[in-house]
N, C-alpha and C positions, 0 to 999 in steps of 0.2 A: 578431469573433470571438476572434482571439487575445488581445486584450486580457481578453475574458471567460474564457479558458481560463487566462491568467496568474493572475488572482485567484483563481479556482477552485483552481488549483494550491497557491497561497499558503494557502487554507483548508484543504487537505488536508495541507499540511506542518505547519501548526497543530494539526490533529486528530491528526496522527501523533505529534507531540511531546507533545500532553497527555495521549492514552492510553497513551504508553509511562512516562511518569512515573506515572500512576495504577495501570497494571500493577505497578510497582515498589513502590508505597507501602507494602505490606505489609512489606517487606524493612527498613524504616526506614532508607532512605539517604538521606545527606546532600545538601545543595545541589549540590555540585560534581558528585556521583555522578548527580544526577537531571538535569542540565543535559547532563553528556556523553552519557547514554544517551537522552535526549530528542532531541539534535541527531544521534546516530548512526541511531536510529531514523528521523528525517525525510528524512536525506539517504543513508543507507548504501546502499538498492537502487540509486538513480540513479548513486552513485559506482562501485559494481562494475559496472554496465552500461557506464558510459564508459570505465572502463580496460579492461574486455574489448575494446570497439570501438576502443581507441586514439584517442579524440577528448578534446579538453578537457574536464574533468571539469565539469558544468552549474553547480554553485554557484561554482566559480573564475570564471565570466563573469559571475554575478549574485550578489553575497553577501548580497542581500536573503533568499535562503533560509536562510542561517545565521543572520542576525539575527533573522529570524522565528521560526526553531525556538528559538533561544536565549530570546527573550521569552516564548514558548509554554511553554517548560520552567519558567523562573522563575515564570510565573504558576500553574501548575498545581501546583508545589512549595508555593507562599505560599497558596495558596486550595484547597487539597487536599480540606477538608471541603466546599467549595461543589460542586467539580467530582465529588464523589463521591454528590451528591445524585441520585436515580434519574434525575430527568427530563433535568437539565443531562447525565449521564453516557450516556444513551440518545442524547441527540442528537449527542454526540460521536461515538458509535459509527456513526452514519449518516452524518455528514460524513467519517469516516475511511473508510467504504465507498465514498463518492462519490469520494474522493481516490483510493482504491486504483484504482478504474476508471479514472479519468482519467490518472493515471500511468502506468498499464499500457498503455492504448491510445497515449499519446503516446510511449511507448518502443517500441511497434511501429511506428509511424509513423518514428520516428527510424532504427531499425535497417533498414526496409524501404529507405528513402529511401538509405540508404548502400549497399544491396545487400549486406548483410553475411549469408552463411549462410542464404540463402533455400532454401525457405520455412519451416524449422524455428526458426531462430535468433530471429526476431521475438517468436514465441511464448514460446521460453525468456527471453529478456532481457526481455520483459513481464512475466512472473511474477518474475524476479528483482528487476526495479525495484520491483514491488508488495509483495513480501514480503521482499525481502532484508534491509531495515533492521530488521525485527522479528527475523528470525532471529539477526542478530549480536548484538542486544541481549539475546536471552534466552540465548544461549550465554555472553556475558560477565557476565549476571547469575546465571547457573546455574538458569535456569528451564527448564522443559519448552517445547520450540520448538512452533510452530504446527504443525509437520510430524509431531509425534509425538502429536497429539489429533485428535479426530474433527470439531473445529470446521471450518464450511464457510467457508474465508478464501481458501484457495489455488486450490480447484476452481472457484468463478466466475470466478477471474482465467484460469484454463487454458481455460475454455470460451468467455469472451468474447474473448480474444486468439486462439483458433483461428478463432471466427467471422470475426473482422476480417480475419485473413491470407486466408480463402476469398474473401470480398467484395472484397478488394483483387485477389486474382487474377482473379476473375470479372467485377467491375465496376470497373476502375481509374479510370473517370471519375467515379464518384461516391464518391469518398472522403470527403467531410463526412457525406454521409448514413450511409455504412457505419461512420464511426467514432462517430456518435451512437447507432445501433443496437448496437453492440458495448459501448459505455459503458452503455446503459442493462441489456444482458445481465447484465453483470457487477454493476452497482448493485442491478437487480431481485433477483437470486439472493441477493445478500448482505444487502439489505434484509430479504427474506422469511425468510432464516437468523436474522437478528437478532430480528424481530417474533414469529416462531413456535417461535424457538430449534430451529433444524433441525440436524441433526447429519449427518455422512456414516453412511450405513446400516450396521449391524454385520456384515451379509454381506460387505461390501467390506472389513473389517478382517482382520488377520492371526489374531485370537482371537474369533472370531463368537459363541462360545457364553457369553462373558462381557459384563457391563455396564462 
């Protein structure tokens, strides 16, 4: 299971880097900019988490995360026209959603095992891990961040991480099952949002009278 999680995590790293480059393609960035922002998106959230936890940053222990993000960013830049095809881009969004789910739950596990700020910190750092890289990318690129849109991206992560923390508290001996359920919660909501183009309801925004 650890080996499977590792390779799924690598797939998520690829998806993060590729979708980052594709999101910035309209800005006509060069190869260096694409690589830098692709890597930041892929590893940024986990880096912030580990710095807060005051533990070795995950990619410093396994540099494959950097190499994979680098390769994926170059590939996305070089084959931009291929990745922007509807079918390929949609697939990458789903892989990205699964990567978000896995990274968020792994982050909750890491924080929980360290006993850091229980029970709120695991949820907060799970969200930071999942969306932190994208937020840093958008700030550096001068784009509207995910938190400033109605896209259902952070909300599924909040929901899944909260469910996982509750399950860890109530059923500590069933961590594997709880992690699977929580991953599916995040991915299920995110996949539904991608497929049906669901967004945060207007009544939950600060200006509900406008589209």
